[in-house]
Structures are given as structure tokens and as C-alpha cells.
C-alpha positions as semicolon CSV with decimal commas, in nm:
position;residue;x (nm);y (nm);z (nm)
1;X;-0,285;4,392;0,031
2;X;-0,003;4,170;-0,101
3;X;-0,045;3,809;-0,208
4;X;0,100;3,564;0,044
5;X;0,195;3,209;-0,059
6;X;0,144;3,081;0,295
7;X;-0,210;3,215;0,302
8;X;-0,284;3,053;-0,033
9;X;-0,145;2,720;0,087
10;X;-0,346;2,747;0,409
11;X;-0,666;2,812;0,214
12;X;-0,609;2,524;-0,028
13;X;-0,536;2,290;0,264
14;X;-0,903;2,322;0,360
15;X;-1,001;2,130;0,045
16;X;-1,052;1,765;0,137
17;X;-1,010;1,485;-0,114
18;X;-1,354;1,324;-0,172
19;X;-1,410;1,044;0,077
20;X;-1,101;1,124;0,288
21;X;-1,009;1,343;0,584
22;X;-0,681;1,433;0,415
23;X;-0,654;1,753;0,211
24;X;-0,509;1,808;-0,137
25;X;-0,199;1,987;-0,002
26;X;-0,100;1,704;0,234
27;X;-0,167;1,457;-0,049
28;X;0,096;1,646;-0,249
29;X;-0,135;1,750;-0,533
30;X;-0,032;2,117;-0,517
31;X;0,314;2,096;-0,673
32;X;0,395;2,464;-0,699
33;X;0,256;2,810;-0,622
34;X;0,408;3,105;-0,809
35;X;0,321;3,473;-0,816
36;X;0,377;3,639;-1,152
37;X;0,306;4,013;-1,120
38;X;-0,049;4,010;-0,979
39;X;-0,133;3,660;-1,101
40;X;-0,122;3,347;-0,887
41;X;-0,010;3,039;-1,085
42;X;-0,078;2,697;-0,934
43;X;0,046;2,362;-1,061
44;X;-0,228;2,113;-0,972
45;X;-0,118;1,749;-1,018
46;X;-0,378;1,498;-0,893
47;X;-0,281;1,131;-0,917
48;X;-0,631;1,007;-0,997
49;X;-0,755;0,969;-1,356
50;X;-1,118;1,017;-1,249
51;X;-1,229;1,322;-1,449
52;X;-1,522;1,391;-1,218
53;X;-1,297;1,413;-0,911
54;X;-1,038;1,623;-1,097
55;X;-1,307;1,867;-1,209
56;X;-1,457;1,885;-0,858
57;X;-1,121;1,963;-0,698
58;X;-1,027;2,218;-0,965
59;X;-1,357;2,399;-0,911
60;X;-1,294;2,409;-0,536
61;X;-0,946;2,554;-0,591
62;X;-1,094;2,823;-0,815
63;X;-1,360;2,907;-0,555
64;X;-1,096;2,939;-0,281
65;X;-0,883;3,171;-0,491
66;X;-1,180;3,387;-0,595
67;X;-1,270;3,437;-0,229
68;X;-0,922;3,566;-0,142
69;X;-0,927;3,948;-0,168
70;X;-0,553;3,972;-0,233
71;X;-0,577;3,746;-0,537
72;X;-0,665;3,960;-0,838
73;X;-0,621;3,689;-1,101
74;X;-0,504;3,330;-1,116
75;X;-0,417;3,044;-1,346
76;X;-0,434;2,672;-1,266
77;X;-0,204;2,439;-1,459
78;X;-0,361;2,094;-1,453
79;X;-0,088;1,829;-1,476
80;X;-0,233;1,487;-1,540
81;X;-0,056;1,168;-1,420
82;X;0,256;1,109;-1,627
83;X;0,234;1,440;-1,816
84;X;0,529;1,668;-1,878
85;X;0,501;2,039;-1,805
86;X;0,673;2,314;-2,005
87;X;0,776;2,619;-1,805
88;X;0,800;2,972;-1,953
89;X;1,179;2,936;-1,994
90;X;1,119;2,633;-2,219
91;X;1,291;2,391;-1,982
92;X;1,105;2,065;-1,948
93;X;0,982;2,002;-1,594
94;X;0,861;1,661;-1,494
95;X;0,629;1,567;-1,216
96;X;0,829;1,455;-0,914
97;X;0,914;1,097;-1,001
98;X;0,879;0,818;-0,750
99;X;1,210;0,635;-0,748
100;X;1,207;0,258;-0,770
101;X;1,353;0,082;-0,470
102;X;1,710;-0,025;-0,540
103;X;1,734;-0,402;-0,568
104;X;1,358;-0,453;-0,621
105;X;1,182;-0,524;-0,951
106;X;0,819;-0,544;-0,837
107;X;0,637;-0,422;-0,526
108;X;0,310;-0,587;-0,423
109;X;0,109;-0,430;-0,141
110;X;-0,116;-0,659;0,064
111;X;-0,398;-0,453;0,213
112;X;-0,737;-0,478;0,380
113;X;-1,015;-0,235;0,453
114;X;-1,041;-0,350;0,815
115;X;-0,854;-0,554;1,071
116;X;-0,916;-0,915;1,169
117;X;-0,940;-1,059;0,818
118;X;-0,606;-1,242;0,827
119;X;-0,416;-0,998;0,605
120;X;-0,075;-1,069;0,760
121;X;-0,131;-1,444;0,732
122;X;-0,203;-1,399;0,362
123;X;0,096;-1,166;0,311
124;X;0,337;-1,405;0,487
125;X;0,224;-1,715;0,300
126;X;0,200;-1,532;-0,032
127;X;0,562;-1,417;0,005
128;X;0,661;-1,772;0,095
129;X;0,471;-1,908;-0,204
130;X;0,662;-1,674;-0,436
131;X;0,986;-1,817;-0,294
132;X;0,855;-2,169;-0,359
133;X;0,784;-2,064;-0,717
134;X;1,151;-1,977;-0,762
135;X;1,113;-1,599;-0,723
136;X;1,367;-1,403;-0,518
137;X;1,136;-1,242;-0,266
138;X;1,134;-1,009;0,032
139;X;0,865;-0,928;0,288
140;X;0,839;-0,582;0,445
141;X;0,617;-0,534;0,750
142;X;0,472;-0,182;0,737
143;X;0,212;-0,245;1,006
144;X;0,382;0,017;1,224
145;X;0,148;-0,007;1,523
146;X;0,119;-0,386;1,527
147;X;0,414;-0,557;1,354
148;X;0,342;-0,931;1,348
149;X;0,614;-1,059;1,116
150;X;0,865;-1,130;1,399
151;X;0,611;-1,357;1,571
152;X;0,499;-1,532;1,253
153;X;0,861;-1,624;1,173
154;X;0,973;-1,667;1,535
155;X;1,259;-1,420;1,483
156;X;1,384;-1,170;1,740
157;X;1,736;-1,093;1,622
158;X;1,824;-0,744;1,505
159;X;1,921;-0,678;1,143
160;X;2,292;-0,607;1,096
161;X;2,433;-0,291;0,940
162;X;2,541;-0,307;0,578
163;X;2,919;-0,328;0,545
164;X;2,930;-0,082;0,253
165;X;2,689;0,170;0,402
166;X;2,659;0,182;0,780
167;X;2,342;0,391;0,754
168;X;2,152;0,099;0,600
169;X;2,058;-0,245;0,730
170;X;2,054;-0,592;0,579
171;X;1,720;-0,776;0,609
172;X;1,697;-1,104;0,796
173;X;1,674;-1,429;0,603
174;X;1,420;-1,707;0,653
175;X;1,469;-2,003;0,419
176;X;1,545;-1,774;0,127
177;X;1,283;-1,509;0,212
178;X;1,426;-1,167;0,306
179;X;1,246;-1,004;0,600
180;X;1,228;-0,657;0,752
181;X;0,999;-0,524;1,024
182;X;0,996;-0,245;1,279
183;X;0,939;-0,528;1,526
184;X;1,302;-0,635;1,473
185;X;1,439;-0,304;1,602
186;X;1,205;-0,209;1,888
187;X;1,122;-0,378;2,215
188;X;0,821;-0,604;2,149
189;X;0,669;-0,495;2,481
190;X;0,682;-0,122;2,395
191;X;0,372;0,034;2,234
192;X;0,424;0,253;1,927
193;X;0,263;0,586;2,013
194;X;0,329;0,799;1,705
195;X;0,136;1,066;1,521
196;X;0,107;1,075;1,142
197;X;0,438;1,256;1,062
198;X;0,635;1,002;1,267
199;X;0,461;0,716;1,087
200;X;0,550;0,870;0,752
201;X;0,913;0,904;0,861
202;X;0,924;0,540;0,974
203;X;0,776;0,423;0,642
204;X;1,038;0,621;0,452
205;X;1,320;0,471;0,660
206;X;1,191;0,115;0,623
207;X;1,167;0,165;0,248
208;X;1,495;0,341;0,179
209;X;1,731;0,223;0,452
210;X;1,711;-0,151;0,382
211;X;1,948;-0,321;0,137
212;X;1,739;-0,564;-0,068
213;X;1,933;-0,823;-0,270
214;X;1,802;-0,799;-0,628
215;X;1,449;-0,912;-0,551
216;X;1,194;-1,017;-0,809
217;X;0,919;-0,927;-0,562
218;X;0,888;-0,726;-0,243
219;X;0,561;-0,808;-0,065
220;X;0,451;-0,531;0,171
221;X;0,219;-0,612;0,461
222;X;0,018;-0,293;0,521
223;X;-0,187;-0,208;0,829
224;X;-0,566;-0,229;0,790
225;X;-0,756;0,073;0,667
226;X;-0,664;0,371;0,451
227;X;-0,436;0,582;0,669
228;X;-0,098;0,753;0,676
229;X;0,106;0,439;0,611
230;X;-0,075;0,356;0,286
231;X;-0,061;0,714;0,162
232;X;0,308;0,752;0,248
233;X;0,395;0,428;0,068
234;X;0,206;0,520;-0,249
235;X;0,361;0,868;-0,256
236;X;0,717;0,744;-0,204
237;X;0,763;0,452;-0,446
238;X;0,592;0,298;-0,749
239;X;0,382;-0,001;-0,646
240;X;0,318;-0,268;-0,909
241;X;-0,022;-0,347;-0,764
242;X;-0,229;-0,422;-0,457
243;X;-0,387;-0,742;-0,329
244;X;-0,688;-0,681;-0,106
245;X;-0,776;-0,937;0,160
246;X;-1,132;-0,980;0,285
247;X;-1,359;-1,235;0,448
248;X;-1,689;-1,342;0,286
249;X;-1,936;-1,151;0,504
250;X;-2,085;-0,817;0,404
251;X;-1,939;-0,624;0,701
252;X;-1,591;-0,692;0,564
253;X;-1,680;-0,646;0,199
254;X;-1,799;-0,289;0,251
255;X;-1,446;-0,199;0,363
256;X;-1,294;-0,361;0,052
257;X;-1,452;-0,081;-0,151
258;X;-1,277;0,182;0,063
259;X;-0,939;0,011;0,029
260;X;-0,982;-0,030;-0,347
261;X;-1,088;0,335;-0,370
262;X;-0,765;0,452;-0,207
263;X;-0,546;0,264;-0,455
264;X;-0,754;0,390;-0,746
265;X;-0,719;0,748;-0,626
266;X;-0,344;0,702;-0,590
267;X;-0,323;0,557;-0,943
268;X;-0,219;0,208;-0,828
269;X;-0,386;-0,099;-0,983
270;X;-0,571;-0,352;-0,770
271;X;-0,442;-0,689;-0,892
272;X;-0,722;-0,883;-0,727
273;X;-0,898;-0,999;-0,412
274;X;-0,814;-1,286;-0,180
275;X;-1,110;-1,418;0,018
276;X;-0,974;-1,546;0,349
277;X;-1,160;-1,764;0,600
278;X;-1,368;-1,891;0,308
279;X;-1,516;-2,193;0,481
280;X;-1,412;-2,371;0,800
281;X;-1,228;-2,700;0,758
282;X;-1,285;-2,942;1,046
283;X;-0,946;-3,084;1,157
284;X;-1,113;-3,414;1,259
285;X;-1,324;-3,506;0,958
286;X;-1,220;-3,256;0,693
287;X;-1,577;-3,131;0,644
288;X;-1,597;-2,773;0,521
289;X;-1,876;-2,533;0,622
290;X;-1,932;-2,170;0,524
291;X;-1,965;-2,018;0,871
292;X;-1,894;-1,667;0,736
293;X;-2,111;-1,708;0,427
294;X;-1,986;-1,761;0,073
295;X;-1,951;-1,589;-0,261
296;X;-1,891;-1,241;-0,121
297;X;-1,534;-1,213;-0,244
298;X;-1,630;-1,321;-0,596
299;X;-1,919;-1,076;-0,607
300;X;-1,700;-0,789;-0,488
301;X;-1,425;-0,877;-0,734
302;X;-1,687;-0,875;-1,009
303;X;-1,815;-0,535;-0,898
304;X;-1,463;-0,389;-0,894
305;X;-1,381;-0,562;-1,226
306;X;-1,077;-0,736;-1,079
307;X;-0,986;-1,103;-1,035
308;X;-1,076;-1,319;-0,739
309;X;-0,723;-1,452;-0,693
310;X;-0,818;-1,729;-0,453
311;X;-1,016;-1,850;-0,153
312;X;-0,827;-1,951;0,160
313;X;-1,015;-2,169;0,414
314;X;-1,035;-2,109;0,787
315;X;-0,804;-2,390;0,884
316;X;-0,651;-2,478;1,219
317;X;-0,313;-2,572;1,072
318;X;-0,286;-2,230;0,903
319;X;-0,337;-2,053;1,235
320;X;-0,108;-2,287;1,425
321;X;0,178;-2,249;1,179
322;X;0,171;-1,872;1,219
323;X;0,164;-1,895;1,599
324;X;0,455;-2,141;1,597
325;X;0,664;-1,916;1,376
326;X;0,673;-2,137;1,066
327;X;0,427;-2,021;0,796
328;X;0,222;-2,296;0,634
329;X;0,387;-2,277;0,292
330;X;0,715;-2,366;0,463
331;X;0,575;-2,602;0,729
332;X;0,348;-2,799;0,494
333;X;0,440;-2,700;0,136
334;X;0,243;-2,989;-0,017
335;X;-0,082;-2,918;0,169
336;X;-0,397;-2,811;-0,016
337;X;-0,391;-2,464;0,140
338;X;-0,023;-2,411;0,056
339;X;-0,109;-2,500;-0,303
340;X;-0,382;-2,233;-0,299
341;X;-0,122;-1,972;-0,203
342;X;0,106;-2,095;-0,482
343;X;-0,181;-2,062;-0,729
344;X;-0,232;-1,701;-0,618
345;X;0,141;-1,631;-0,650
346;X;0,146;-1,768;-1,006
347;X;-0,132;-1,529;-1,102
348;X;0,061;-1,234;-0,961
349;X;0,374;-1,340;-1,147
350;X;0,175;-1,356;-1,469
351;X;0,017;-1,015;-1,408
352;X;0,348;-0,839;-1,341
353;X;0,513;-1,005;-1,643
354;X;0,231;-0,876;-1,865
355;X;0,279;-0,514;-1,757
């Protein structure tokens, strides 16, 4: 019985990454399968630095290979993140390198473990705050199934094609903030009914077919959860770090751990947590009450050993500005809440400059 690469790949694709439904093949951890005489040689390149997970996955690969009758012997080359690999012909082979986006210095992903925590509101105002701090900034809406950026900026025009390359588009401009969203190119009434591969293709196009103009920061608004969009992003380009948005109550905090776990497994640092809806501010008297509890974001940041970047109140003007299509940092740049977003942006600037 001869050894078949397809059968080996099929067997290894049954190995799930701990805590996920995705397998190690679809994650891209199996970089190469070679057959040298009767020996199967596998290049295994996990992105995590967690030794326990690496050892667990390597043991599962070994078990799969031992159970295949056609495989007489095998060798697993473990390639750690950032390592170089020397092939038998003495030519240096590098791990596939994620190319930086042209025209972008730093990429910041804004994520959440679940929906309804105000992640897009935070992403929009954070991007605006970076502009107010003198940083050339762009905002990319990767919430494929529910793009909200067009509504939050009251923009419906389509991006124009780049004059130098007709296969790429130029992002829209809002008061110095560059914007791109799938919502600019599809009918807002049409639902997006796509399976995973189509989502991955859309993410790739939105990343590589937009001409960004020498940005200091590209803020990416991710969909909630830990699905195909997040994985595609982290596999395609280097991300400077992630900001995780949560609300104070425990039901939201439990999902923060899942979101943080994804970025850790994909070797991307979590820059900190933003606690949104941290106290309701009465528009009549200004009294603030903790209707969703308090202290949860700080406790979770402490547990994850990351910074609590800021606490954003549940404020009527913040909601209204988004509905009207003029984010708060632009509509009321001197307000207390706008200043909170600026404070968060200054921390992110400091963190990226220290890298």
C-alpha cells in the first residue's frame, strides 16, 4: 500500500485546535508534507507559544500517523514562531511571512467575544480619537455580515477606483479619517449569505485591494466572536495588537476570555480592554449609576495581565451621534466621553511606539 499525501492531510484535518472547531490543517499549521523513500516528513508550524498546546498537538499528529498502515516511519519538524528552517539542500526556508499592508504602519483590531457590547461604537470613536491626536488613521469595517460603518458616518457613496491601478479602490474620507466597508459596495437591503470560504475571500479583498494613504494606524472593526473573519485576518497580515471591548457584567466577561484566547493562539498581543457601558449617565441631571455592575473590566484585565484602557459610560449622546452619522469624537470633541476615547488612543500610540 503506497503512502498518499491526500490521505495524510485528510487524517490530520481531524485534529481540532484546543477550544476551537477548526482543525490544524485549516489553521495553516501543516506547512508541508513530503515523502522521502518510505518516510513521511511533516513541517508542523503552530503560531502559539504555549508549550502545552504544542506538545498536545504534536502527540496527536504522531498518533494519527502511527495508525495509518501505509506509513512505515515518519518525522515531524517542529517550526516555532519566527524560526528559520534548513532544508536538506542547505537552502534557508522561512515560514510563510505575513506581508505588511502597503501604506499602513500599525494595525489595531477591535474585537469582542459577543455582540451587543458596543464594539463598533468604540472602534469608530477610537479611530476618530487617533485622528484628533494627529495620527493619520483609517478604519476598516470587517463585520462582513453586519457592516455598520456606513450608517455611523452617514455615507452611502461608492469608493472610486484607483487611477494607477484599476483593480484597487480608494477609501472614502470623513474629516481626515479614511474609511472602507463592504457596506459601501453592496446594497444595504441585501443580506450577506456567505459560507466561510467566501468570507475569507472578502476579508482578503478588503485588506489587499484598498489603497491606504501612508497611515499611522489602521483600526479594524471585527465582527463579534472568534470565527472565520478573525482567523483570516490574523493569517493574512501582521496585527500590532487587539483591543477587546466588553461590558461590566459577568455574561460578557466570560466571552472576553475566548476572544483573548484566540489572539494568544494566533500570536497576536492583546493591548488592553475597554469597558463599555460602564455606568449610565442621566441626560437630565448627569447622575451616573452602574446598571450593568462595575469593576468587571478591571478584574478581567487583571486576570489576563493586560491594561484596562478605559471605561466608556452608557450615554445618550454617544448613541445619538452614531445614529445621526457623526461619531461623538467629531460631533462633541471637547466632551468628557470624547476625552476618554482620546486617553485610550494615547495609550495605544504609546504601546505601538514602544514595540
